[in-house]
C-alpha positions as CSV (number, residue, x, y, z in Angstrom):
1,M,0.0,0.0,0.0
2,V,1.2,3.5,-0.9
3,G,-0.2,6.9,0.1
4,F,0.5,10.4,1.2
5,E,-0.2,12.3,4.4
6,G,0.4,15.7,5.9
7,D,0.1,17.2,9.4
8,F,0.5,20.4,11.3
9,D,1.5,20.5,15.0
10,W,1.6,23.5,17.3
11,A,4.8,22.5,19.0
12,N,6.1,25.3,21.4
13,I,9.1,23.1,22.2
14,S,12.1,24.9,23.6
15,G,15.5,24.1,25.1
16,T,17.9,26.4,27.0
17,S,21.7,26.0,27.6
18,N,23.3,28.1,30.3
19,T,27.1,28.0,30.7
20,P,28.3,29.9,33.8
21,E,31.9,30.5,34.5
22,N,33.5,32.0,37.6
23,S,37.2,32.3,37.3
24,G,37.8,34.0,40.6
25,A,41.1,35.9,40.4
26,G,42.2,33.9,37.4
27,Q,41.8,34.8,33.7
28,F,39.1,35.1,31.1
29,Q,39.2,35.3,27.3
30,I,37.3,37.5,24.9
31,G,38.2,36.7,21.3
32,P,42.0,36.2,21.0
33,S,42.8,38.3,24.1
34,T,43.2,36.9,27.6
35,F,42.8,39.1,30.7
36,S,44.6,38.0,33.9
37,G,44.4,38.9,37.5
38,V,40.8,40.2,37.6
39,H,37.6,38.7,39.0
40,T,35.3,37.5,36.3
41,L,31.8,36.1,36.3
42,S,30.4,35.3,32.9
43,T,27.4,33.5,31.5
44,A,26.7,32.3,28.0
45,T,23.0,31.5,27.4
46,E,21.3,30.1,24.3
47,Q,17.6,29.3,23.9
48,V,16.0,27.6,20.8
49,S,12.2,27.3,20.4
50,L,10.4,25.2,17.8
51,R,7.0,27.1,17.5
52,W,5.3,24.8,15.0
53,L,6.1,21.8,12.9
54,S,4.5,20.5,9.7
55,T,5.3,17.4,7.6
56,I,4.3,16.2,4.1
57,R,5.2,12.5,3.7
58,A,4.9,9.5,1.5
59,R,3.9,6.4,3.3
60,G,4.4,2.8,2.0
61,G,3.7,-0.5,3.7
62,V,2.9,-4.1,3.6
63,L,-0.1,-6.0,5.0
64,V,1.2,-8.6,7.4
65,S,-2.3,-9.8,8.0
66,D,-5.7,-8.8,6.5
67,R,-6.0,-6.0,9.2
68,L,-2.4,-5.1,10.2
69,L,-0.2,-2.7,8.1
70,V,3.5,-2.1,8.8
71,F,4.7,1.0,7.1
72,A,7.7,3.3,6.5
73,T,7.3,7.1,5.9
74,G,9.5,9.9,4.8
75,G,9.3,13.4,3.3
76,L,9.7,17.1,4.1
77,A,9.5,18.8,7.5
78,F,8.8,22.6,7.9
79,G,9.1,24.5,11.2
80,E,9.3,28.0,12.6
81,I,12.3,28.4,14.9
82,N,13.3,31.2,17.2
83,S,16.9,31.3,18.4
84,Q,18.2,33.8,20.9
85,G,21.2,34.1,23.2
86,S,23.8,36.3,25.0
87,V,27.2,36.3,26.5
88,D,27.5,38.5,29.6
89,I,30.9,39.2,31.2
90,N,31.4,41.0,34.5
91,S,34.9,41.7,35.5
92,G,36.7,44.1,37.8
93,A,35.7,45.2,41.3
94,F,31.9,44.8,41.8
95,G,31.3,44.2,38.1
96,S,32.6,47.6,37.1
97,L,33.6,46.4,33.7
98,S,30.6,44.7,32.2
99,Q,30.0,43.8,28.6
100,V,27.0,42.0,27.0
101,W,26.8,40.6,23.4
102,S,23.3,39.3,22.4
103,G,21.2,38.5,19.4
104,S,18.2,36.6,18.1
105,T,16.5,35.5,14.9
106,T,13.2,33.8,13.8
107,S,13.0,31.8,10.6
108,T,11.0,29.0,8.9
109,R,13.3,26.1,8.1
110,V,12.8,23.1,5.7
111,G,14.3,19.8,6.4
112,G,13.6,16.1,6.3
113,V,11.5,13.6,8.2
114,V,11.6,9.7,8.3
115,G,9.9,7.1,10.4
116,G,7.7,4.1,10.5
117,G,4.8,2.5,12.4
118,V,1.9,0.1,12.4
119,E,-1.8,0.5,11.7
120,W,-4.5,-2.0,12.7
121,A,-8.0,-2.0,11.2
122,F,-10.1,-2.9,14.2
123,Y,-13.6,-2.2,12.8
124,D,-15.2,-1.5,9.5
125,R,-13.8,2.0,8.7
126,W,-11.8,2.5,11.9
127,S,-8.1,1.9,12.6
128,A,-5.6,2.5,15.3
129,K,-2.1,3.8,14.5
130,A,1.2,4.1,16.3
131,E,4.2,5.8,14.6
132,Y,7.7,7.1,15.2
133,L,9.1,10.1,13.3
134,W,12.6,11.7,13.3
135,Y,12.9,15.2,11.9
136,D,15.9,17.4,11.2
137,L,15.5,21.1,10.3
138,G,19.3,21.8,10.1
139,S,21.1,24.6,11.9
140,V,20.0,28.1,12.9
141,S,22.3,30.9,13.8
142,H,22.2,34.5,14.9
143,P,24.9,37.2,15.5
144,L,26.2,38.1,18.9
145,N,26.6,41.9,18.8
146,C,27.6,44.3,21.5
147,T,24.4,45.5,23.2
148,Y,25.9,46.9,26.5
149,N,29.3,48.3,27.1
150,G,30.2,49.0,30.7
151,G,33.9,48.4,30.0
152,F,36.3,48.7,27.1
153,A,36.2,45.4,25.2
154,C,32.7,45.3,23.8
155,I,32.4,48.3,21.5
156,D,36.1,49.4,21.2
157,V,37.7,46.0,20.6
158,Y,35.0,43.3,19.9
159,P,31.8,44.8,18.5
160,T,30.7,41.3,17.6
161,L,31.6,37.8,18.8
162,G,30.4,36.2,15.6
163,N,27.4,33.8,15.3
164,A,25.9,31.4,17.8
165,S,24.6,28.3,16.0
166,S,22.3,25.5,17.1
167,S,21.0,22.3,15.5
168,V,17.3,21.6,15.4
169,Y,16.2,18.0,15.3
170,G,14.0,15.6,17.3
171,S,11.7,12.6,17.7
172,I,7.9,12.3,17.7
173,V,5.9,9.4,18.9
174,R,2.2,9.4,18.0
175,V,-0.8,7.2,18.6
176,G,-4.2,7.8,17.1
177,I,-7.5,6.6,15.9
178,N,-8.4,7.0,12.1
179,Y,-11.7,7.0,10.3
180,Q,-11.7,6.3,6.6
181,F,-14.3,8.2,4.5
182,R,-15.5,6.4,1.4
């Protein structure tokens, strides 16, 4: 059996990574420069949110009995992704030298989706289905530009730290009941 299917899911899935660093009276690095002998407290934060996900897939399978279908599926995945992050460095006495680089972006990405499952016809036009899907929407990135300069390094020396990049992929497990219109 061969067919096509599409779906749309309001996802609102997000993940956050915080990387704190407290070097005491050691050293810290901005770009290629290393500053020694000052107290530093820095944090790098990145959050990626998948707001919605939609797929368009081909589905093909074999009947292992007159009511049980085992299938594989694959096609295109689409999703809206928001990516935002910052690097905040406080150094010197009481945080007197503070710099913040931050940025964000929102985009719709296109990638792939593959998976498989089973569908059982338990009554005339009714069936139950369980499936697994794996999607990959690639990478998203945004610039980290100087947004606060309480010291000297941000605007004067390093107006940007380049781009922050994150990969967006995941798994979906679904169960459901289907009705076939004829």
